[in-house]
VMD Tcl script that draws the C-alpha trace (Angstrom):
set ca {
  {-94.17 -49.29 145.00}
  {-93.73 -48.36 141.37}
  {-93.75 -45.02 139.54}
  {-97.21 -43.64 138.79}
  {-98.12 -44.20 135.15}
  {-100.88 -43.21 132.73}
  {-102.83 -46.39 133.61}
  {-103.15 -45.19 137.26}
  {-105.60 -42.39 136.48}
  {-108.66 -44.17 137.92}
  {-106.89 -44.98 141.21}
  {-105.50 -41.46 141.59}
  {-108.80 -39.78 140.77}
  {-110.73 -42.12 143.04}
  {-108.48 -41.30 146.00}
  {-108.53 -37.53 145.47}
  {-112.31 -37.35 144.97}
  {-113.27 -39.74 147.78}
  {-114.64 -37.90 150.82}
  {-113.55 -40.57 153.31}
  {-110.00 -40.72 151.90}
  {-109.67 -36.93 151.97}
  {-111.20 -36.52 155.44}
  {-107.83 -35.94 157.12}
  {-106.11 -34.39 154.09}
  {-108.31 -31.66 152.67}
  {-111.43 -31.10 150.65}
  {-112.14 -33.77 148.04}
  {-111.50 -32.67 144.47}
  {-114.14 -32.47 141.80}
  {-113.58 -35.19 139.17}
  {-112.40 -32.70 136.53}
  {-109.89 -31.16 138.95}
  {-108.62 -34.60 139.98}
  {-108.04 -35.47 136.32}
  {-106.07 -32.24 135.80}
  {-104.11 -32.95 139.00}
  {-103.27 -36.44 137.74}
  {-101.96 -35.05 134.45}
  {-99.92 -32.49 136.36}
  {-98.54 -35.21 138.64}
  {-97.40 -37.24 135.62}
  {-95.82 -34.21 133.94}
  {-94.07 -33.15 137.16}
  {-92.26 -36.46 137.40}
  {-90.36 -35.70 134.19}
  {-88.97 -32.35 135.29}
  {-85.31 -31.91 136.10}
  {-84.74 -31.20 138.86}
  {-87.68 -33.28 139.98}
  {-90.46 -31.37 141.73}
  {-92.79 -34.19 142.69}
  {-92.68 -37.94 142.55}
  {-95.77 -40.13 142.76}
  {-95.65 -43.86 143.31}
  {-98.39 -46.45 143.14}
  {-98.53 -48.73 146.16}
  {-99.05 -52.33 145.07}
  {-100.12 -55.11 147.42}
  {-97.48 -57.85 147.19}
  {-99.75 -60.89 147.43}
  {-102.47 -59.84 144.98}
  {-100.49 -57.35 142.86}
  {-103.52 -55.03 143.20}
  {-102.99 -51.27 143.36}
  {-103.97 -50.13 146.86}
  {-102.73 -46.55 147.15}
  {-100.59 -43.65 146.12}
  {-97.45 -42.32 147.75}
  {-95.95 -38.93 146.97}
  {-92.73 -37.05 147.47}
  {-93.15 -33.32 147.00}
  {-91.99 -29.94 148.25}
  {-88.34 -30.77 147.55}
  {-86.19 -28.12 149.20}
  {-82.63 -28.31 147.83}
  {-81.34 -25.72 150.27}
  {-82.72 -27.48 153.36}
  {-82.15 -30.90 151.73}
  {-85.67 -31.99 152.66}
  {-88.73 -33.51 151.03}
  {-92.32 -34.11 152.13}
  {-93.90 -37.56 151.87}
  {-97.54 -38.59 151.88}
  {-99.59 -41.76 151.45}
  {-103.22 -42.47 150.63}
  {-104.95 -45.84 150.49}
  {-108.18 -47.23 149.11}
  {-110.66 -48.17 151.84}
  {-109.95 -51.91 151.82}
  {-106.22 -51.31 152.31}
  {-106.44 -48.98 155.30}
  {-105.29 -50.20 158.72}
  {-103.51 -53.16 157.13}
  {-99.94 -52.08 157.95}
  {-99.16 -50.83 154.44}
  {-98.27 -47.34 155.63}
  {-95.61 -48.65 158.04}
  {-94.10 -50.97 155.46}
  {-94.29 -48.29 152.80}
  {-92.71 -45.61 154.97}
  {-89.79 -47.88 155.89}
  {-89.08 -48.65 152.24}
  {-89.61 -45.06 151.21}
  {-87.25 -43.71 153.87}
  {-84.56 -46.19 152.86}
  {-84.91 -45.34 149.17}
  {-85.02 -41.57 149.74}
  {-81.88 -41.57 151.87}
  {-80.10 -43.92 149.44}
  {-81.00 -42.21 146.16}
  {-81.94 -38.58 146.77}
  {-79.84 -35.63 147.96}
  {-81.98 -35.05 151.05}
  {-81.25 -35.33 154.75}
  {-84.81 -34.96 156.04}
  {-88.09 -36.62 155.08}
  {-91.16 -35.05 156.64}
  {-94.88 -35.65 156.78}
  {-97.80 -33.43 157.69}
  {-101.20 -34.78 158.68}
  {-104.29 -33.81 160.64}
  {-103.39 -33.53 164.32}
  {-106.33 -35.72 165.28}
  {-105.39 -38.58 162.90}
  {-104.22 -41.01 165.58}
  {-103.76 -43.94 163.17}
  {-101.21 -42.06 161.07}
  {-99.53 -40.70 164.20}
  {-99.01 -44.24 165.49}
  {-97.65 -45.34 162.12}
  {-95.06 -42.57 161.86}
  {-93.96 -43.05 165.47}
  {-93.55 -46.78 164.85}
  {-91.10 -46.21 161.99}
  {-88.99 -43.56 163.69}
  {-90.44 -40.14 162.87}
  {-90.14 -37.40 165.52}
  {-92.74 -34.71 166.13}
  {-91.52 -31.29 165.00}
  {-94.44 -28.91 165.47}
  {-98.12 -28.25 165.01}
  {-99.28 -25.99 162.22}
  {-102.48 -24.42 160.99}
  {-103.01 -24.49 157.22}
  {-103.64 -21.33 155.26}
  {-106.94 -22.60 153.89}
  {-108.85 -23.77 156.96}
  {-109.13 -24.29 160.69}
  {-107.85 -27.89 160.90}
  {-104.64 -28.31 162.92}
  {-101.79 -30.32 161.45}
  {-98.84 -32.10 163.00}
  {-95.46 -32.10 161.29}
  {-93.14 -35.05 161.88}
  {-89.76 -35.81 160.36}
  {-86.99 -38.34 160.15}
  {-83.35 -37.40 159.51}
  {-80.73 -39.31 157.58}
  {-78.12 -38.97 160.34}
  {-80.31 -40.37 163.10}
  {-82.86 -42.72 161.50}
  {-82.64 -46.39 162.30}
  {-85.11 -48.67 160.56}
  {-87.84 -50.00 162.79}
  {-89.47 -52.98 161.19}
  {-93.10 -53.86 161.96}
  {-93.60 -56.98 164.04}
  {-94.50 -60.09 162.09}
  {-97.92 -61.63 162.74}
}
mol new
graphics top color blue
foreach p $ca { graphics top sphere $p radius 0.5 }
foreach p [lrange $ca 0 end-1] q [lrange $ca 1 end] { graphics top cylinder $p $q radius 0.2 }
display resetview
């Protein structure tokens, strides 16, 4: 992973406007809104204290950009932050989310003043559920969003109890 940069606009906008990518996240954005969101994401990374951090996920072998990872909803009082990942179609179900989450958890707990990393995803998204379980997240609760009927599951991992679980090698 590397910090999101100005050259990542096409990847970011593609992910946020793609109906299949957004199926378990929310409504796809219109292209103009995605472009504004990208500019906001870049600007937000320069704030102090940081509000949001976006990273580009890069496939090791090909050095091709395959997704975006985010850290947002920093809560200094609760010492928590929300994480999320999105991948282009060809990179889904390839194990990138497990590998990415392990690295992200390690980096968050090493470099940020947080004790909890949490994720929220559609309750019926079994693939993501399996991925978060495999790297040590624990289910916290189910939640209904303010803007629709879809149910979400909230899972978290805590600094004081997380032990890295590495994916099995093929």
